[in-house]
C-alpha positions in Angstrom: 60.3 -46.4 -70.8 61.2 -50.0 -70.6 57.5 -51.0 -70.1 56.5 -49.1 -73.2 59.4 -50.5 -75.2 58.6 -54.1 -74.4 54.8 -54.2 -74.6 53.1 -57.6 -75.2 51.2 -57.2 -78.4 47.9 -59.0 -79.0 45.3 -58.7 -81.8 44.0 -55.1 -82.0 41.3 -53.4 -83.9 43.7 -50.9 -85.5 47.3 -49.7 -85.8 47.5 -46.0 -85.1 50.2 -44.8 -87.4 51.2 -41.4 -86.0 52.1 -38.9 -88.7 55.7 -37.7 -88.8 59.2 -39.0 -89.4 58.8 -39.1 -93.1 58.3 -42.6 -94.6 60.0 -44.4 -91.7 56.8 -45.5 -89.8 54.4 -46.9 -92.3 56.3 -50.2 -92.8 55.7 -51.1 -89.1 51.9 -50.6 -89.5 51.9 -52.7 -92.7 53.9 -55.4 -90.9 51.4 -55.5 -88.1 48.5 -55.7 -90.6 50.1 -58.5 -92.6 50.8 -60.5 -89.5 47.1 -60.2 -88.6 47.8 -58.2 -85.4 45.7 -55.3 -86.6 42.6 -55.2 -88.8 42.9 -51.5 -89.9 45.6 -48.9 -90.2 44.6 -45.4 -89.1 47.0 -42.7 -90.3 46.6 -40.0 -87.7 47.4 -36.4 -88.4 47.0 -33.6 -91.0 50.1 -31.6 -90.6 52.3 -31.0 -93.7 55.7 -29.8 -92.7 58.3 -31.8 -94.6 61.1 -29.9 -92.9 59.9 -31.6 -89.7 59.2 -35.0 -91.3 55.4 -34.6 -91.6 54.4 -35.9 -95.0 50.8 -35.7 -96.0 48.5 -38.8 -96.0 48.1 -38.6 -99.8 51.8 -39.2 -100.2 52.1 -42.0 -97.6 48.9 -43.9 -98.5 50.1 -45.2 -101.9 53.0 -46.9 -100.1 50.7 -48.6 -97.7 48.4 -49.7 -100.5 51.3 -50.9 -102.7 52.6 -52.9 -99.7 49.4 -55.0 -99.8 46.9 -53.3 -97.5 43.5 -53.0 -99.1 42.3 -49.4 -99.4 39.2 -50.1 -97.3 41.4 -51.0 -94.4 43.3 -47.6 -94.4 41.6 -44.7 -92.6 42.8 -41.1 -92.3 42.1 -39.3 -89.1 42.6 -35.8 -90.6 41.6 -33.4 -87.8 44.7 -33.5 -85.6 47.7 -31.3 -85.9 49.8 -32.6 -82.9 50.1 -35.6 -80.6 47.5 -34.5 -78.1 44.9 -33.9 -80.8 45.8 -37.2 -82.3 45.0 -38.9 -79.0 41.7 -37.0 -78.6 40.5 -37.7 -82.2 41.7 -41.4 -82.3 40.1 -42.2 -78.9 36.8 -40.6 -80.1 37.0 -42.6 -83.4 37.7 -45.8 -81.5 34.7 -45.3 -79.2 32.4 -44.5 -82.2 33.5 -47.6 -84.1 33.3 -49.8 -81.0 37.0 -50.7 -81.1 38.5 -52.0 -77.9 42.3 -52.3 -78.6 44.7 -50.0 -80.4 48.3 -50.5 -81.3 50.4 -47.2 -81.4 53.1 -47.0 -84.0 55.7 -44.2 -83.8 59.4 -43.9 -84.1 61.2 -45.1 -81.0 62.2 -41.6 -79.8 58.5 -40.5 -79.9 56.8 -43.7 -78.7 57.0 -42.9 -75.0 55.5 -39.5 -75.1 52.9 -40.6 -77.6 51.9 -43.5 -75.3 51.7 -41.1 -72.2 49.5 -38.8 -74.3 47.1 -41.5 -75.5 46.9 -43.1 -72.1 46.0 -39.7 -70.5 43.1 -39.5 -73.0 42.0 -43.1 -72.4 42.0 -42.5 -68.6 40.3 -39.1 -68.8 37.5 -40.3 -71.1 37.0 -43.6 -69.2 36.9 -45.3 -72.6 38.4 -48.6 -71.3 40.6 -48.8 -74.5 43.6 -51.1 -74.3 46.7 -49.5 -75.8 49.7 -51.5 -77.1 53.0 -50.1 -78.2 54.8 -51.1 -81.4 57.6 -48.6 -81.8 59.5 -48.7 -85.1 62.9 -50.4 -84.6 66.3 -50.3 -86.2 66.3 -46.6 -87.0 69.6 -44.8 -86.9 70.2 -42.5 -83.9 72.9 -40.3 -85.3 72.2 -39.8 -89.0 70.3 -36.7 -89.9 67.2 -37.7 -91.9 66.5 -34.2 -93.0 64.9 -32.9 -89.7 67.7 -33.7 -87.3 69.1 -36.8 -85.7 66.9 -39.1 -83.6 69.2 -38.5 -80.7 68.6 -34.8 -80.9 64.9 -35.4 -81.2 65.0 -37.7 -78.2 66.4 -34.8 -76.1 63.5 -32.6 -77.4 61.0 -35.4 -76.4 62.2 -35.3 -72.8 61.7 -31.5 -72.8 58.2 -32.0 -74.2 57.5 -34.6 -71.6 58.4 -32.2 -68.9 56.4 -29.4 -70.4 53.2 -31.4 -71.2 53.3 -33.3 -67.8 53.2 -29.9 -66.1 50.1 -29.1 -68.3 48.4 -32.3 -67.3 48.5 -33.7 -70.9 50.4 -36.9 -70.0 49.7 -39.9 -67.9 51.9 -40.1 -64.8 54.5 -42.9 -64.3 52.3 -44.4 -61.6 49.3 -44.4 -63.9 51.4 -46.2 -66.5 52.4 -48.9 -64.0 48.8 -49.4 -62.8 47.5 -49.5 -66.4 50.1 -52.0 -67.5 49.3 -54.2 -64.4 45.6 -54.0 -65.4 46.4 -54.8 -69.0 48.6 -57.8 -68.1 45.9 -59.1 -65.8 43.6 -59.3 -68.8 46.0 -61.7 -70.5 45.8 -64.1 -67.6 42.0 -64.3 -67.6 
């Protein structure tokens, strides 16, 4: 988890803004865009379940635009309904667009599983994509935002990690270490 939480960001083709957690994630993607770290923002997901924190793209997009991101730099990946599908669809999109580097944006309690899921897809497809982590910071752990506390959701994330690892949907800890070593070696070239 520490590797994922302290990733070295470099310029990427797109921030992958994972749907969920209400309106708490989009500001991080906008921040990355405004700093010139990413050139596009991809809102990934098409689930609408406000009781779970999944707000539709059409409600989040105006906030992204009003924060100063041009509409042509905001893309909606609208086929996915959960994290694994997000990984499949985003990796496919990146390959089609010729992108090489992606920065994942999720809430801190979801970032680790999201990264393991996306890395599994990158490794399985042989796409060679470079993934960076940019978890949203400074979010309260013990205040219920309408769909539970982050602390409770973190516990559920560990359960999902166990379940999805058994199904082969997540990269292993060893694969993460090897991938991170490879990624760091590129910085020294």
